[in-house]
C-alpha positions in Angstrom: -1.3 -39.4 17.4 -4.7 -38.6 15.9 -7.7 -36.9 17.2 -10.9 -35.4 15.9 -12.1 -31.9 16.4 -14.7 -29.7 14.7 -14.5 -26.2 13.4 -17.7 -24.2 14.2 -18.5 -21.7 11.5 -20.0 -18.4 12.5 -23.6 -18.0 11.6 -22.8 -14.5 10.3 -20.7 -16.1 7.6 -23.5 -18.4 6.3 -24.5 -15.9 3.7 -20.9 -15.4 2.5 -20.6 -19.2 1.9 -23.2 -18.8 -0.8 -21.0 -16.4 -2.7 -19.2 -17.7 -5.8 -16.0 -16.5 -4.4 -15.9 -19.4 -2.0 -14.6 -21.4 -5.0 -11.4 -19.5 -4.7 -10.7 -20.6 -1.1 -11.0 -24.3 -1.8 -7.8 -26.3 -1.9 -6.8 -28.2 -5.1 -8.9 -31.2 -4.0 -12.0 -29.1 -3.6 -12.3 -29.4 0.1 -13.1 -26.5 2.4 -11.0 -25.6 5.5 -13.6 -27.4 7.7 -12.2 -30.7 6.5 -9.2 -30.1 8.7 -10.9 -32.3 11.4 -9.5 -35.4 9.8 -5.9 -34.2 10.0 -2.9 -35.9 11.5 -1.6 -33.2 13.9 2.1 -32.7 14.0 4.7 -30.0 14.5 5.7 -29.3 10.9 8.1 -26.6 12.0 10.7 -29.2 13.1 13.5 -29.2 10.6 14.1 -33.0 10.8 10.4 -33.9 10.5 10.2 -35.5 13.9 6.7 -35.7 15.4 6.0 -34.2 18.8 3.4 -34.8 21.4 0.4 -32.7 20.7 -1.9 -31.2 23.3 -5.0 -33.5 23.5 -7.2 -31.2 25.5 -9.6 -29.6 22.9 -9.7 -26.4 25.0 -6.0 -25.9 24.4 -6.1 -26.7 20.7 -7.3 -24.2 18.0 -7.1 -23.0 14.5 -5.6 -19.6 13.6 -8.9 -17.6 14.0 -9.5 -19.1 17.4 -5.9 -18.4 18.4 -6.3 -14.7 17.4 -9.6 -14.5 19.3 -8.0 -15.9 22.5 -5.1 -13.5 22.2 -7.5 -10.6 22.5 -7.8 -7.3 20.8 -6.1 -4.3 22.4 -2.9 -2.5 23.0 -0.8 -4.6 20.7 -3.1 -4.0 17.8 -3.2 -0.3 18.4 0.6 -0.1 18.4 0.7 -2.3 15.3 -1.7 -0.1 13.4 0.2 3.1 14.4 3.6 1.6 13.2 2.2 0.2 10.0 0.3 3.5 9.4 3.4 5.5 9.9 5.3 3.3 7.4 2.4 3.9 5.0 2.7 7.6 5.6 6.4 7.5 4.8 5.6 6.1 1.4 3.1 8.8 0.8 5.6 11.5 1.7 8.2 10.1 -0.6 5.8 9.9 -3.5 4.1 13.2 -3.2 7.2 15.2 -2.3 7.9 15.4 -6.1 4.7 17.3 -6.8 5.7 19.9 -4.3 9.3 20.4 -5.4 8.7 20.6 -9.1 8.0 24.4 -9.3 10.9 25.2 -7.0 13.4 22.9 -8.7 12.4 24.1 -12.2 15.3 26.4 -12.6 18.0 24.4 -10.7 17.3 21.2 -12.7 16.4 23.0 -16.0 12.9 21.4 -16.1 10.4 21.8 -18.9 7.0 20.1 -18.9 8.3 16.9 -20.4 11.1 16.5 -17.8 8.7 17.3 -15.1 6.5 14.5 -16.4 9.4 12.0 -16.4 10.5 13.1 -12.9 6.9 12.7 -11.6 6.7 9.2 -13.3 10.2 7.8 -12.4 9.3 6.9 -8.8 6.4 4.9 -10.1 8.8 3.1 -12.5 10.9 2.1 -9.4 7.8 1.1 -7.6 6.7 -1.1 -10.5 10.0 -2.9 -10.3 10.2 -3.0 -6.5 6.6 -3.8 -5.8 6.6 -7.2 -7.5 10.1 -8.2 -6.4 9.6 -7.3 -2.7 6.0 -8.6 -2.7 7.2 -12.0 -3.9 10.1 -12.1 -1.5 7.6 -11.3 1.4 5.7 -14.4 0.5 8.9 -16.4 0.6 11.2 -14.8 3.2 8.7 -13.1 5.5 6.9 -9.8 5.9 9.0 -8.2 8.6 12.4 -8.8 6.9 11.1 -7.5 3.6 9.7 -4.4 5.2 13.0 -3.5 6.9 14.9 -3.9 3.6 12.5 -1.9 1.5 12.1 0.9 4.0 15.9 1.2 4.3 16.2 1.4 0.5 13.5 4.1 0.3 15.2 6.2 3.0 18.8 5.9 1.7 18.2 6.7 -1.9 15.7 9.5 -1.0 18.5 11.1 1.1 21.0 10.6 -1.8 18.6 12.4 -4.2 18.7 15.5 -2.1 22.5 15.7 -2.7 22.2 15.2 -6.5 23.1 18.4 -8.4 22.1 17.4 -12.0 18.8 16.2 -13.4 19.9 12.7 -14.6 21.5 11.8 -11.2 18.4 13.1 -9.3 16.2 11.1 -11.6 18.3 7.9 -10.9 18.2 8.3 -7.1 14.4 8.9 -7.3 14.1 5.6 -9.2 15.9 3.6 -6.6 13.9 5.3 -3.9 10.8 4.2 -5.7 12.1 0.6 -5.7 12.0 0.8 -1.9 8.6 2.5 -1.7 7.2 -0.2 -4.1 8.2 -2.9 -1.6 6.8 -1.5 1.6 3.4 -0.5 0.3 2.1 -4.1 -0.5 3.8 -5.8 2.4 2.5 -3.3 5.0 -1.1 -4.3 4.4 -0.4 -8.0 4.3 1.6 -7.7 7.5 -1.0 -5.7 9.4 -4.0 -7.6 8.1 -2.6 -11.0 9.2 -2.7 -9.9 12.8 -6.3 -8.8 12.8 -9.4 -10.7 13.9 -11.9 -11.0 11.0 -14.5 -8.9 12.7 -12.2 -5.9 12.9 -9.9 -6.5 9.9 -11.7 -4.1 7.5 -11.7 -1.3 10.0 -8.0 -1.7 11.1 -6.7 -1.9 7.6 -8.7 1.2 6.8 -7.0 3.0 9.7 -3.6 2.0 8.3 -4.7 3.4 4.9 -5.8 6.6 6.6 -2.2 7.4 7.4 -1.7 8.0 3.7 -3.6 11.2 4.4 -1.2 11.9 7.3 1.7 11.5 4.8 0.0 14.0 2.4 -0.3 16.5 5.3 3.3 15.9 6.4 4.6 16.5 2.9 2.4 19.5 2.4 3.3 20.9 5.8 7.1 20.4 5.2 6.8 22.0 1.8 4.9 25.0 3.2 7.5 25.5 6.0 10.7 24.7 4.1 10.5 25.4 0.4 9.4 29.1 0.4 11.6 29.9 3.4 14.8 30.0 1.3 16.7 28.0 4.0 19.8 26.1 2.8 23.0 26.9 0.9 23.2 28.2 -2.6 26.3 28.4 -4.7 25.6 29.3 -8.3 29.0 28.0 -9.5 29.2 24.8 -7.5 27.5 22.6 -4.9 24.1 23.9 -3.7 21.8 22.6 -1.0 18.9 25.0 -1.2 15.5 24.8 0.4 13.8 22.3 -1.9 16.8 19.9 -1.3 16.4 20.3 2.4 12.7 19.5 2.0 13.7 16.2 0.1 16.0 15.2 2.9 13.4 15.8 5.6 11.0 13.7 3.7 13.1 10.6 4.4 12.7 10.9 8.2 9.4 8.9 8.3 11.0 6.0 6.5 14.1 6.1 8.7 12.0 6.0 11.9 9.9 3.2 10.5 13.0 1.1 10.0 13.9 1.5 13.7 10.4 0.6 15.0 10.0 -2.6 12.8 13.1 -4.0 14.4 11.0 -4.3 17.5 8.1 -6.1 15.9 7.5 -9.9 15.4 6.9 -11.7 12.2 3.3 -12.3 11.0 2.0 -15.4 12.9 -0.2 -16.2 9.9 2.8 -16.3 7.6 4.7 -18.4 10.1 1.8 -20.9 10.4 1.3 -21.2 6.6 5.1 -21.8 6.2 5.3 -24.7 8.6 6.5 -22.8 11.7 3.6 -23.3 14.0 5.6 -23.1 17.2 7.0 -19.7 16.3 3.5 -18.6 15.3 2.3 -19.7 18.8 5.1 -17.7 20.5 4.0 -14.5 18.6 0.4 -15.1 19.7 1.6 -15.5 23.3 3.2 -12.1 22.9 0.0 -10.5 21.6 -1.9 -12.1 24.5 0.6 -10.7 27.0 0.3 -7.2 25.6 -3.5 -7.2 25.3 -4.4 -9.0 28.5 -1.7 -7.7 30.7 -1.0 -11.3 31.6 1.9 -13.7 31.6 2.7 -15.4 28.3 2.5 -18.8 30.0 -1.2 -18.2 30.7 -2.2 -18.1 27.0 -4.9 -20.8 26.8 -3.9 -22.5 23.6 -0.9 -24.9 23.6 -1.1 -26.1 20.0 -2.1 -24.5 16.7 -3.8 -26.6 14.1 -1.3 -26.7 11.1 -2.4 -25.2 7.8 -3.6 -27.9 5.4 -1.4 -26.3 2.7 1.6 -25.4 4.9 4.9 -25.4 3.2 8.3 -25.7 5.0 10.7 -23.1 3.8 14.3 -23.7 4.8 15.8 -20.8 6.7 18.9 -22.6 8.0 21.6 -22.8 5.4 24.0 -24.7 7.6 26.7 -22.0 7.9 28.3 -19.9 5.2 26.8 -20.2 1.7 28.8 -20.2 -1.5 28.1 -18.0 -4.5 26.5 -21.1 -6.1 24.2 -21.6 -3.1 23.0 -18.0 -3.3 22.4 -18.3 -7.1 20.5 -21.5 -6.6 18.4 -20.0 -3.9 17.7 -16.9 -6.1 16.7 -19.1 -9.0 14.3 -21.1 -6.7 12.8 -17.9 -5.4 12.2 -16.7 -8.9 10.5 -19.9 -9.9 8.2 -19.8 -6.8 7.3 -16.2 -7.5 6.4 -16.9 -11.1 4.3 -20.0 -10.2 2.4 -17.9 -7.6 1.9 -15.1 -10.2 0.5 -17.6 -12.7 -2.0 -18.9 -10.1 -3.5 -15.5 -9.7 -4.8 -15.7 -13.3 -6.1 -19.2 -13.2 -9.7 -20.1 -12.3 -11.3 -19.4 -10.0 -9.1 -16.5 -8.9 -9.4 -15.1 -12.5 -12.8 -13.7 -11.7 -11.4 -11.7 -8.8 -8.0 -10.7 -10.2 -9.0 -9.3 -13.6 -11.8 -6.9 -12.4 -9.6 -5.8 -9.4 -6.7 -4.9 -11.7 -9.0 -3.0 -14.1 -10.4 -1.0 -11.1 -6.8 -0.3 -9.9 -5.9 1.0 -13.3 -8.8 3.4 -13.4 -8.2 5.0 -9.9 -4.4 5.0 -10.3 -4.5 6.8 -13.6 -6.9 9.4 -12.4 -5.8 10.0 -8.9 -2.1 10.3 -9.5 -2.5 12.1 -12.8 -4.5 14.8 -11.0 -2.8 14.7 -7.6 0.8 14.8 -8.8 0.1 17.7 -11.1 -2.1 19.6 -8.6 0.5 22.4 -7.8 0.9 22.9 -11.5 -2.9 23.0 -12.0 -3.2 25.7 -9.3 -0.6 27.8 -11.1 -2.5 27.4 -14.3 -5.7 28.6 -12.6 -3.8 31.8 -11.7 -2.3 32.3 -15.1 -5.5 31.3 -16.9 -7.8 33.8 -15.1 -9.1 31.2 -12.7 -9.6 28.2 -15.0 -7.2 25.3 -15.0 -7.7 24.7 -18.8 -7.5 28.3 -20.0 -3.9 29.1 -20.0 -1.2 30.4 -22.4 1.2 27.5 -23.1 4.1 29.9 -22.8 3.2 30.8 -19.3 3.1 27.2 -18.0 6.7 26.5 -19.1 8.0 29.8 -17.7 10.2 29.7 -14.6 8.5 32.8 -13.4 5.6 30.5 -12.3 7.8 28.9 -9.6 6.9 30.1 -6.1 9.1 32.7 -4.7 10.3 32.8 -1.0 7.3 33.7 1.1 4.8 32.6 -1.5 2.7 30.0 0.4 -0.4 29.9 -1.6 0.2 26.7 -3.6 1.4 24.8 -0.6 -1.6 25.9 1.5 -3.9 24.7 -1.3 -2.2 21.3 -1.3 -2.4 21.2 2.4 -6.1 21.8 2.4 -6.7 19.2 -0.3 -4.7 16.6 1.7 -6.7 17.4 4.8 -9.9 16.9 2.8 -9.2 13.2 2.8 -10.3 13.0 6.5 -14.1 12.6 5.9 -13.6 9.8 3.4 -11.2 8.0 5.7 -13.7 8.2 8.5 -16.5 6.9 6.3 -14.3 3.9 5.3 -13.2 3.1 8.9 -16.7 3.1 10.4 -18.8 1.8 7.5 -16.6 -0.8 5.7 -17.6 -3.6 8.0 -21.3 -2.5 8.0 -22.1 -1.4 4.5 -19.6 -3.7 2.8 -16.6 -3.3 0.5 -18.3 -3.3 -2.9 -21.0 -0.7 -2.2 -18.5 1.7 -0.7 -16.0 1.4 -3.5 -18.6 1.6 -6.3 -20.2 4.8 -4.8 -16.8 6.3 -4.3 -15.6 5.7 -7.9 -18.9 6.9 -9.5 -18.9 10.1 -7.4 -15.2 10.7 -8.1 -15.9 10.6 -11.9 -18.7 13.1 -11.6 -16.5 15.5 -9.5 -13.6 15.3 -11.9 -15.9 16.1 -14.8 -16.8 19.4 -13.1 -13.2 20.6 -12.9 -13.7 21.6 -16.5 -16.4 24.1 -15.5 -14.8 25.9 -12.5 -14.1 29.6 -13.0 -12.4 30.9 -9.8 -9.5 29.7 -7.7 -11.8 29.0 -4.7 -14.0 26.7 -6.9 -10.8 24.9 -8.1 -9.9 24.3 -4.4 -13.4 23.1 -3.5 -13.5 20.6 -6.3 -10.1 19.2 -5.5 -11.1 18.8 -1.8 -14.3 17.0 -2.8 -12.3 14.7 -5.1 -9.8 13.9 -2.3 -12.6 13.2 0.2 -14.5 10.8 -2.1 -11.7 9.0 -3.9 -9.8 8.1 -0.8 -12.6 5.7 0.1 -11.7 3.6 -3.0 -8.1 3.3 -1.9 -9.0 2.2 1.6 -11.4 -0.5 0.3 -8.8 -1.7 -2.3 -6.3 -2.2 0.5 -8.8 -4.3 2.4 -9.9 -6.4 -0.6 -6.3 -7.1 -1.6 -5.6 -8.7 1.8 -8.9 -10.6 2.0 -9.3 -12.1 -1.5 -6.1 -14.1 -1.8 -4.6 -16.9 0.3 -1.6 -16.2 2.6 1.0 -17.9 0.4 0.3 -15.5 -2.5 -1.1 -12.5 -0.7 2.0 -10.2 -1.0 2.7 -11.5 -4.5 -0.9 -10.5 -5.5 -0.3 -7.1 -4.0 2.9 -6.8 -5.9 1.1 -7.6 -9.2 -1.6 -5.1 -8.3 1.3 -2.6 -7.6 2.6 -3.2 -11.2 -0.8 -2.2 -12.6 -0.9 0.7 -10.2 2.5 2.0 -11.2 1.9 1.5 -14.9 -1.3 3.5 -14.7 0.4 6.2 -12.6 3.3 6.4 -15.1 1.0 6.7 -18.1 -1.2 9.2 -16.3 1.7 11.4 -15.3 3.2 11.3 -18.8 -0.1 12.0 -20.5 -0.9 14.9 -18.1 2.6 16.3 -18.6 2.3 16.2 -22.4 -1.3 17.5 -22.6 -1.6 19.8 -19.6 -0.5 22.9 -21.7 -2.6 22.4 -24.8 -5.3 19.8 -24.2 -6.1 20.0 -20.5 -9.8 19.2 -21.2 -8.8 15.8 -22.7 -7.1 14.9 -19.4 -10.2 15.8 -17.3 -12.7 14.0 -19.5 -10.5 10.8 -19.8 -10.1 10.6 -16.0 -13.8 11.1 -15.4 -14.8 8.3 -17.9 -12.3 5.9 -16.4 -13.5 6.4 -12.9 -17.1 5.8 -13.8 -16.0 2.6 -15.7 -14.2 1.5 -12.5 -17.3 2.1 -10.4 -19.3 -0.2 -12.7 -16.6 -2.9 -12.6 -17.0 -3.3 -8.8 -20.2 -5.3 -9.3 -18.1 -8.2 -10.5 -15.9 -8.5 -7.4 -16.5 -11.2 -4.7 -17.9 -10.4 -1.2 -15.3 -10.9 1.6 -16.9 -9.2 4.6 -16.0 -11.0 7.9 -14.5 -14.0 6.1 -11.5 -15.8 7.5 -8.1 -15.2 5.9 -7.2 -18.2 3.7 
């Protein structure tokens, strides 16, 4: 059965169609999505390829954007953002917990500056490995399933690390915890963004990104309450479970609770539609409608979704038990698909979006994590160096006497304040990203961050150090929020999580390099670190001019 229909383009998007980025959303034959009006409609989700009767009433037929609009915006989206935000916060807690435990664990794990640098970097090595693997699997096997597996990996190995008594074992457990963290970060934003109407997508993804600040505050708050308290069990000659280990265990609770909540959530309807499961996508949209409208699912106005022009049918029914050979063949197929999608990211016209985006991610990741992960150590140096973070005796930095004693809350309070300082920047991103635009916000944020970092070199008192770090946190967080939005909007659904995984690789590499360089130079060449970060951030700000505009565009 065939029928014609038209797709009305929003007048607000007419300016966006003039942008060169529109080349990137054409299919291989150069046609835009409006050409769907010459499609033979069929239910591609049927495993045997049988055609079904399609609703012929145009009022009950719609594309994905129309389907989301008719499902409404309300309670379901609020719940979704809270759950995705909390999962994002769990990743922040797991990553930043290392920076808080380093001074306290210095004696127990026999840490010097080099070992501290490796320990700070190892979670990013795990994230580098996990981010790409999980991201590619999310484009093949689904967002929700991948989130459940990656969050479980994060929580389990994070808990195991708290039991580790020697440095090498603790390092290994943190690596595997990082593999889990690396999977959930890219998939969270793909998953959440694919439920959002285009008019509110930037704001809602920014809200999810804001929960990273909540994770910072949770980690700082737990460190403040637990590590200086001396709670736990200490046995100098055997197994010990002292306060910093208790802190590590408590930091796994956000990931564990996220696992439970995502069991209750549906798969992304956009992913289902793009993978030939239109009927399942329609059922998810009916659920969203029921939550938002307080109405029966049967009253959802659309009866048929227009299939994606590039839909692919991924087999999920393996016909019973699979042999080892079947599993190996499936794994090989998944690897080939993942590599093919990765190569596409660097082919024209996506090249002009991918390369600048990766350069910007390198600049902010190197600077942000280099400074943020070593923040407690920098505060210690400001004390030992008479108020300046770069005027310190190298012998003092490596001394275990610098570790906080029970009852010493100063360092953790400083970190708590700097985490809370992200709030203004998060609010700016939430309320202005769909008004001012992505590029202007990110460019301003990066340029201002570079200037702020440069002035760390000149501060003379502890209060000035705290103020500068708070300003850096407030301004730089805007860049992270905008990057999360752009990463979802620039790429088509079938390679969205893969692209986030590739971006994650660059993010982790920059984080690893930043942590190692800071660890090596922080004692003797602190100024080099500061000037290098400032220069990179300014460079990243200038690179934003080359990015495409994506404001209020439909997801491809």
